[in-house]
N, C-alpha and C positions, 0 to 999 in steps of 0.2 A: 260444243254443247253436248253433254252426255245425258242420255235417257235410259234408265234401266227398266226392263220388263221381264217378268217371269210368267206372263200369261199373254194370250192373244188379245190385242186391243185394236179394233177396227178404226178407232178414232185417233190413232197415234199421229198421223200426219197433221190433223187439225190441231192437236195438242202442241206439236212442235212448232207449228206456224204461230200459235199464240205466244209461245216462249220466245221465239225469234223477234216477234213484233215488240214484246216488252223489252227485250235486250236492245233493239235498234232505237227505241225511244231514249234510252240512256246514252248510247254511244254507237255511232255508225262505224262499225268494224266488221270485217268478214267473219261469218259464223259457219262452222262446219258441224252439222248435226250428226251425232253418232248414237246408234242404238246398241246397247249391251243387252243381249237376249240369252236367257237360259231356261226357257219354258219347258213344259212337259213334252210338247211336240218338238221334233228335232229341227224343223225349219220354221222360219217366220212366214206366215201364210199370206201376207198382204204386200202389195207393190210398194216399194220405197221411193217412188218418184211421184211427186205431188200431182203432176199432170195426168199420170195414168189413173190416179184415184178419181180425178174429175172426169176423165174420158168415159168412165162407165155410165155417167149420167148425161153427159153432153159431148159426145165424140165430135160432132160437126163443129162445135164452137172451138174445140182444141185444134182441129185440122185447119180452120180458117184463121184463127187469131192466136195460135199457140205461142208465138214469140212475145205477144203483148199480155199474156196471162202469167201471173206470178208462178214460178216453178222453183223447186229445190229437190235435191236428191239426198237421201239419208244413207249413210254408210252403216252397215250392220256387222257387229262383232258377235258371232254366234258361238257361245261357249259349248254348245253341244256338238260342234263339228270335230271330227277326228284330228284334223291338222291343228286346230286350236288347242285340243287336249294335249297334243304332243308339245306344243309351245309352252303350255302351262308347266310341264315338268322341267322346263329349262329356266324358269323364273326364280327369283329369290324366294326363300322358304316362306316368308310371311305372305307374299303374293300367291305363291303356290297353294298354300292352305286355303286362302279365301276363294280362289278360282276353283280349287278342287271341290269345295262344298257347293259352290254355285252349279258346277257341272253335274254333281251326283245327287243333288237334293231330291229330285223327283223319284229317283230309284233307290234312295238311301235305305240301307239296312244295317244290321249290326256289324257286318263286314266293313261297310263304309266307315262306321264309327271307329272300328279297330285300326284301320289304315290311317285315319285322321289322327288318332292318338299316337301312333308310331311316328308319324311325321312331326308331331308337336314335341317329341322328346328332344329334338335338336335345338329347340329354342331355350332361351334363358327363362327362369321361373316366372318373372313378371309378364313378359310377352306371351309366354305359353298359356298362363291362366286366363289372360284377357281374351286371346284369340280363340282358344278351345272353348272357353266359357260362352263366348258369343256364338260360336258355331253350334254348340250343343243346344242353346236356347232356340236357335233358328231351326234346327232339326226337329226339336220337340213341338214347335208350332206348326211346321209344315207336315210332319209325319207323326201325328199324335199316338200312333201305335208303338212308337219307339219312346218309351218313358225314360225319365232320368234314372230310375232304379235299374233298368236294363242296361243303360249306358254305363252306370257305375260298376255293374257286374263285369262288363267288357273291359273296363279300365283296370279292374283288379287282375284280370287274366292277362292283359297285354303288358302292363307296366311292370318292370322288374321290382322285386320287393325292396331293394335298397333305394329305389327312386320313389316308391309309393309312400314314403313318409311325408311327401308333399304332393298329394294327388292333384290331377288337373282340375277336377270338378269341385274341389273343396274351396270354399270362399270366393266364388265368382262375384262380380260386382252386383249382379241381380240378387244373389242370395243374401249378401250383406245388406243391401237396401231393404229387402223384404224383412230380414231379421230385425233391422233397426226400426222399421215401421211397426212391426208387431210389438216389439219391446216398448216403443213410445206409446202405442195405444194402450198397452197393459198398464204402464206407469201412470198414464193420464187417467185411466179408469180408477185405479187404486187411489190416486190423489183426490179425485173427485168424490169418491165414496167417503174417504177420510174426512174431507172438509165438510161434507154433508152431515156426517155423524157428529162431528164436533159442534157444528152450528145447532143441531138438534139438542145436544147435551147442554149447551149454553142457554138455550131457550127454557129447558126444563129447570136448570139451576136458577134462573131469574124468577121463575114462578115459585119455586121453593123458598127463595129468599124473601119474596113478598109475603109468604105465609110464616115467616120467622122460624124456618126450620134450621137446626144447627148445621154448621159447616161440615162436620164429619159425616153427617147423614147425607148431605147433598153430594159430597165426594163419593160416598159409597154407591148412591143411586146413579150418578152420571158418569163416574170414572174420571172426572176432572180433578186436577190437583187443587190443594187447599189455596195455593197462591192465586190460581185462576179464579176460584170462587170468590176470594176476597176482593179481587179486582172488579168482579161483576157487581159486588155489593156497594161499591162506591158511587 
């Protein structure tokens, strides 16, 4: 069971206990809880043994009935530790990119972005755009001072011109979704306005027909075609 944390959470052990209980209800199999941590602080600040968390409130009870009280230990993979960082560099490139940004996110700057883009050059075009696009979105959310405009400037400086014909940040999934949403809203608005104007024109045309106004005059006033006006007169 993997739990990812990028901040200090004093209720982690209770949260993992709830997860394990839910899992045991479905199937009684051994569960190994693992914490993946890459928070701003270099070390996870809380004890990762359930008993030790209880001991702070009721140490006598744990001393007397420790073996009868539920206990479990969580293994922590701390991405901020130097030895873990060395292991990151030995992983496959996709994994290395993901772990690299997890490790550097709290201290990320434009140099971090430049290194990320250099690493991404070794990927094929499809995987590169997906991974780099996701990483950039993550950086912009966590580090709002690093804007997409600044990142694109770094990209132009880092990526060779012959490769830049297909830049990393062009056409990410989020961009396409946002672009499609905006186009859809604009088209919907235009269609709605067009239908409203047409309905109003038809209403005016019916009133003019009731007053026996000539068809050419009605067409001139409403902008409707003569065929449409004749249909309304039936």
